[in-house]
C-alpha positions in Angstrom: 82.6 92.7 145.0 80.9 92.2 141.6 81.1 95.9 140.9 84.8 96.1 141.7 85.5 93.1 139.4 83.6 94.8 136.6 85.6 98.0 137.0 88.9 96.2 137.0 87.9 94.2 133.9 87.1 97.5 132.1 90.5 99.0 133.0 92.5 96.0 131.8 90.4 95.3 128.6 92.5 95.8 125.5 89.5 96.9 123.5 89.3 100.7 122.8 85.9 102.0 121.9 87.3 104.9 119.9 89.4 102.6 117.8 86.5 100.3 117.3 84.2 103.1 116.2 86.8 104.4 113.7 87.4 100.9 112.1 83.6 100.3 111.8 83.3 103.6 110.0 86.3 102.8 107.9 84.7 99.5 106.9 81.7 101.6 105.6 84.0 103.9 103.7 85.7 101.0 101.9 82.2 99.5 101.2 81.4 102.8 99.4 84.4 102.4 97.2 82.8 99.3 95.5 79.8 101.1 94.0 82.1 104.0 93.4 84.3 101.7 91.3 81.3 100.6 89.4 80.3 104.1 88.5 84.0 104.9 87.5 84.1 101.9 85.2 80.5 102.5 84.0 81.5 106.0 82.7 84.6 104.6 80.9 82.6 101.9 79.1 80.3 102.2 76.2 76.6 103.0 76.8 75.5 99.4 76.0 77.8 97.9 78.6 77.6 100.6 81.3 75.1 99.0 83.6 77.1 95.7 83.7 80.1 97.5 85.1 78.2 98.7 88.1 76.4 95.3 88.4 79.6 93.2 88.4 81.1 95.3 91.2 77.9 94.8 93.3 78.1 91.0 92.5 81.6 91.0 94.0 80.2 92.7 97.0 77.8 89.8 97.4 79.9 86.7 96.4 83.3 87.5 98.0 82.0 88.2 101.6 80.3 84.7 101.5 83.7 83.2 100.6 85.3 85.4 103.4 82.8 84.0 105.9 83.3 80.3 104.8 87.1 80.3 104.8 88.6 83.5 103.4 89.1 85.2 106.7 90.8 82.2 108.2 93.0 81.6 105.1 94.0 85.2 104.8 94.4 86.3 108.4 94.7 83.3 110.7 97.3 84.1 113.4 98.1 80.4 113.8 98.9 79.5 110.2 102.3 78.7 108.6 104.5 80.8 106.3 102.4 80.4 103.2 98.7 80.2 104.1 96.4 80.4 107.0 94.6 77.4 108.4 90.9 76.7 108.8 90.8 77.3 112.5 88.6 80.3 112.0 86.4 79.0 109.2 82.8 80.2 109.3 84.2 82.9 111.6 84.5 80.4 114.5 86.3 81.8 117.5 86.0 85.3 116.0 84.5 87.5 118.8 85.5 90.2 121.2 89.1 89.0 121.5 91.4 91.2 119.4 93.4 89.9 116.4 97.2 90.3 116.9 97.3 92.7 113.9 94.6 94.9 115.5 95.1 94.6 119.3 92.7 97.3 120.4 89.5 96.3 118.5 87.4 93.2 118.5 88.2 90.5 116.0 84.7 90.8 114.5 85.4 94.4 113.7 88.7 93.6 112.1 87.1 90.8 110.1 84.4 93.0 108.6 86.9 95.8 107.8 89.2 93.3 106.0 86.2 91.7 104.3 85.6 95.0 102.4 89.2 94.8 101.1 88.6 91.3 99.8 85.3 92.3 98.1 86.9 95.3 96.4 90.0 93.5 95.0 88.5 91.1 92.4 86.0 93.7 91.2 89.0 95.9 90.3 90.2 93.4 87.8 86.9 93.1 86.0 87.4 96.6 84.4 89.7 94.9 81.9 86.9 92.7 80.7 84.4 95.5 79.7 82.3 94.9 76.6 82.8 91.2 76.4 82.6 89.3 79.7 80.0 86.7 80.7 78.5 87.5 84.1 77.7 84.0 85.4 81.3 82.7 85.0 82.4 85.9 86.8 80.5 84.8 89.9 82.6 81.6 89.9 85.7 83.5 89.2 85.1 85.8 92.2 84.9 82.9 94.6 87.8 80.9 93.2 90.1 83.8 92.6 89.6 85.1 96.2 90.5 81.7 97.5 93.6 81.0 95.4 95.0 84.5 94.7 93.8 87.1 97.2 93.8 85.1 100.4 97.4 83.7 99.9 98.9 87.1 99.0 97.0 88.8 101.8 98.4 86.2 104.2 101.9 86.6 103.0 101.7 90.4 103.4 99.7 90.8 106.6 99.6 87.4 108.3 101.5 87.2 111.6 103.5 84.4 110.2 103.3 85.3 106.5 106.7 85.1 104.8 106.7 88.5 103.3 105.6 90.0 106.6 108.3 88.3 108.6 110.9 89.1 105.9 110.3 92.8 106.5 108.5 93.9 103.4 106.3 97.0 104.1 102.7 97.3 102.9 100.5 99.4 105.0 97.2 99.1 103.2 97.4 96.7 100.3 99.8 97.7 97.5 100.5 94.0 96.8 97.4 92.0 97.8 94.9 94.6 96.4 96.4 96.7 93.6 99.2 94.5 92.2 97.1 91.4 92.6 94.1 92.9 90.7 96.3 94.7 88.1 98.1 91.5 87.1 94.9 89.5 87.3 93.4 92.1 84.9 96.3 91.5 82.5 95.7 87.8 82.5 91.9 88.2 82.1 92.4 90.5 79.1 94.8 88.0 77.5 92.4 85.1 77.9 89.4 87.0 76.7 91.2 88.5 73.6 90.6 91.8 72.0 87.2 93.4 71.4 85.9 93.0 67.9 86.6 96.0 65.7 89.0 97.5 68.2 91.6 98.2 65.5 89.1 99.4 63.0 89.6 103.1 62.3 85.8 103.6 62.5 85.5 102.2 66.0 85.3 104.6 68.9 85.9 103.0 72.2 85.7 106.2 74.3 84.2 107.0 77.7 80.4 107.5 77.2 79.6 109.3 80.5 82.1 111.7 82.1 79.8 112.5 84.9 79.9 108.9 86.1 83.6 108.9 85.9 83.7 112.0 88.1 81.2 110.6 90.6 83.1 107.3 90.8 86.4 109.1 91.4 84.9 111.2 94.2 83.4 108.1 95.9 86.7 106.2 95.5 88.7 109.2 96.8 86.4 109.6 99.8 86.4 105.9 100.6 90.2 105.7 100.3 90.4 107.7 103.6 88.9 104.6 105.3 91.0 102.3 103.1 94.3 103.8 104.2 93.4 105.6 107.4 91.5 102.6 108.7 94.6 100.4 108.1 96.2 102.2 111.1 93.6 100.1 113.1 93.6 102.9 115.7 92.0 106.3 115.8 95.1 108.4 116.2 97.9 110.3 114.6 98.9 107.4 112.3 95.4 107.4 110.8 95.5 111.2 110.4 99.0 111.0 108.7 97.7 108.2 106.4 94.8 110.4 105.3 97.0 113.4 104.7 99.4 111.6 102.4 96.5 109.9 100.7 94.9 113.2 99.7 98.2 114.8 98.7 99.2 111.9 96.5 95.7 111.8 94.8 95.8 115.5 94.1 99.3 115.4 92.6 98.5 112.3 90.6 95.4 113.9 89.1 97.2 117.2 88.2 100.2 115.4 86.7 98.2 113.1 84.4 95.9 116.0 83.4 98.9 118.2 82.5 100.6 115.5 80.6 97.5 114.9 78.6 97.2 118.6 77.9 100.2 118.4 75.6 98.1 116.4 73.1 95.0 118.5 72.6 95.7 121.7 74.6 92.7 121.1 76.8 92.2 120.2 80.4 90.7 116.7 80.6 88.5 115.7 83.5 89.0 112.1 82.5 92.8 112.5 82.7 92.5 114.1 86.1 90.3 111.3 87.5 92.6 108.6 86.1 95.6 110.3 87.6 93.9 110.8 91.0 93.2 107.1 91.2 96.8 106.3 90.2 98.1 108.5 93.0 95.7 106.8 95.4 97.0 103.4 94.3 100.6 104.3 94.6 100.4 105.8 98.1 98.5 102.8 99.5 101.5 100.6 100.6 103.4 103.6 102.1 100.5 105.6 103.6 101.5 104.7 107.2 105.2 105.1 106.7 105.8 108.3 104.6 105.9 112.0 105.1 103.7 114.5 103.5 106.4 115.8 101.2 107.1 112.3 100.0 103.4 112.0 99.1 104.0 114.8 96.5 106.6 112.6 94.8 104.3 109.5 95.0 101.6 111.4 93.2 103.7 112.9 90.5 105.6 109.7 89.7 102.5 107.5 89.7 100.5 110.0 87.6 103.4 110.1 85.0 104.2 106.4 85.0 100.6 105.2 84.8 99.8 107.8 82.0 102.7 106.5 79.9 101.8 102.9 80.6 98.3 103.6 79.1 100.0 105.2 76.0 102.2 102.1 75.6 99.5 99.6 76.1 98.0 99.9 72.7 101.2 98.7 71.1 100.6 95.3 72.6 98.0 92.7 71.7 96.2 92.5 75.1 93.1 94.6 75.4 92.7 95.9 78.9 89.5 97.8 78.2 89.6 100.2 81.2 93.4 100.3 81.8 93.3 98.4 85.1 96.8 97.0 84.6 98.3 100.4 83.7 96.8 102.0 86.8 96.7 99.3 89.5 99.4 97.0 88.3 102.0 99.6 87.3 100.8 102.0 90.1 101.1 99.2 92.6 104.7 98.5 91.6 105.5 102.2 91.7 104.0 102.5 95.2 105.8 99.5 96.5 109.2 100.6 95.2 108.8 104.2 96.4 107.9 102.9 99.8 111.2 101.1 99.8 112.9 104.4 99.5 110.6 106.8 101.4 109.5 104.7 104.3 110.4 106.7 107.5 111.1 105.0 110.8 110.0 108.2 112.6 106.6 108.3 110.8 106.1 104.6 111.5 106.9 105.1 115.2 103.9 107.5 115.7 101.9 104.5 116.9 104.8 102.6 118.3 105.6 100.6 115.1 109.3 99.9 114.7 110.8 99.6 111.3 114.4 100.2 110.0 113.0 102.6 107.4 113.8 102.8 103.8 116.5 104.4 101.6 116.1 107.8 103.2 117.0 106.2 106.6 120.0 104.4 105.1 118.2 101.1 105.0 118.7 100.3 101.3 117.9 96.6 101.8 114.3 97.7 102.0 114.3 98.4 98.2 115.2 94.7 97.6 112.5 93.5 100.0 109.9 95.6 98.2 111.1 94.3 94.8 110.9 90.8 96.1 107.3 91.4 97.3 106.4 92.9 93.8 107.8 89.9 92.0 106.0 87.4 94.2 102.7 89.1 94.2 102.6 89.9 90.5 103.9 86.5 89.5 101.4 84.6 91.6 98.4 86.7 90.6 99.2 86.5 86.9 100.0 82.8 86.6 97.2 81.6 88.9 94.6 83.9 87.3 95.6 82.8 83.8 95.3 79.1 84.8 91.9 79.6 86.5 90.5 81.3 83.4 91.9 78.7 81.0 90.4 75.9 83.0 87.0 77.7 83.1 87.1 78.0 79.3 87.3 74.2 79.0 83.9 74.0 80.8 81.2 75.1 78.4 78.9 76.8 80.8 81.9 78.7 82.4 83.3 80.0 79.2 84.3 83.6 80.1 83.6 85.5 76.9 80.3 86.2 75.2 79.6 85.3 71.6 80.1 87.9 68.9 76.4 88.5 68.5 76.1 89.3 72.2 79.1 91.5 72.1 77.6 93.5 69.3 74.3 93.7 71.2 76.0 94.9 74.4 76.6 93.2 77.7 73.7 95.0 79.4 71.0 93.6 77.1 72.8 90.3 76.3 73.6 89.3 79.8 71.1 91.2 81.9 68.2 92.1 79.6 68.4 95.7 81.0 69.4 99.0 79.5 71.2 101.7 81.4 69.4 104.4 79.4 66.0 102.7 78.9 64.0 105.4 80.7 65.6 108.1 78.6 64.9 106.3 75.4 61.3 105.6 76.3 60.7 109.2 77.4 62.3 110.5 74.1 60.0 108.3 72.0 56.9 109.3 74.0 57.7 113.0 73.5 58.0 112.6 69.7 55.3 110.0 68.8 54.3 111.6 65.5 57.8 112.6 64.3 58.5 109.1 63.1 57.9 108.7 59.3 56.3 105.5 57.9 59.3 104.3 55.9 61.6 101.9 57.7 64.6 103.8 56.4 63.4 107.2 57.6 62.3 105.6 60.9 65.7 104.3 61.6 67.2 107.7 60.8 64.8 109.4 63.1 65.4 107.0 66.0 69.1 107.6 65.7 68.4 111.4 66.2 66.1 110.8 69.1 68.5 108.5 70.9 71.8 110.4 71.1 73.0 108.6 74.2 72.8 105.2 72.5 73.8 105.9 68.9 76.4 108.6 69.4 78.4 106.1 71.5 77.9 103.1 69.3 81.5 101.9 68.9 80.8 99.3 66.3 80.2 99.5 62.6 77.8 96.6 62.2 77.2 94.6 59.1 73.6 94.9 57.9 73.4 91.2 57.2 73.6 88.7 60.1 75.2 86.2 57.8 78.3 88.4 57.6 79.0 88.1 61.3 81.7 85.6 62.0 82.2 85.2 65.7 85.6 84.2 67.0 85.9 81.2 69.2 87.8 81.8 72.5 89.4 78.6 73.8 
């Protein structure tokens, strides 16, 4: 009798072990995107702030999951919440166990929770790329927790919550075009505006250029690889829908990278690895909301349009006063809008139906109203993220120990040494000095000259022409 009962329970259980294994692996892939993002940003930054870019991404990976455990999961994904925010029924992951979540009916809720936790940890780290060279790290810890609560969780709930108003209105967002990319892109814009421009940015002698192209390539590869779990895992089933999402993800990234690279070729008549990497990320961003709804041929258009639009957004950015150091807004903000709107046109009812999902489709299916729904989601997500982020940072600036920008002297020194006391290239410099102990002349002037020759990684990428007298430094106050 007991054996028969067990057999029956196994038959009727909604949990699928194949789906569970796939989402667990996808959670690991999204985890990998976070250090990948750090390396991507590290290569784009100057050498004296490179380590901080990796570190701040890892800090997000530590702080945000704690917030997610306390109340983030319940606020963002509670199936019993209202139209605008979840409740605290699942705070501290109470009642989260083997029973499936309505949005993931074939896997345990614990598995869905850790998968979505990786999304929440990645999103605020994306925005910190705009702050390179001048952000204080301790206030960033507070920012991660508060921003996740007030910005990410509400937008995620509106988009994916069973009762969220964007979800019930019919907006389409398969894997995070609005809660991840648009939210982080417009948060980056607000953060850059509150911080102000880097000192010497408009000085003709300043050279704010990527200092390590290998890190950029490595970061891009890790992001691209992890994105298969980001989009493919959002199918929450190991089947054809996940495969389709991975196909369009790869095609869009490839087309985005080639488009940006070729557009950049017109300037210097050289193929740029940096341009290719930026374009690939732009393609990945754009395809995210439509990855479970679009055909492979449409993914070609996603990649080309995103690569072109984000490239031109970077070129236009310098005409405005805000200093988005690593072009987060141009890639994630603009790319997120492009992806949402293209989904409104290219969403296909037949592709969505692969796993039984029923949607009216987009413009190609004659459902032109979908474009308006996508535009509405863009406006809501962008507006909420920008305004709330701006207010959070302004309030933090009124609290002395939470002031978000470093002093001028620390900015000149570099975030790595000023905020961490560590140097990305310390081992290289020490080894260089040990190999040439007798090459240093006695005079201070000659010594300085020789050190510059022995430390090419540091001095060749020094993007500041510093005054020789400390009295000439006049730090700006950020209020």
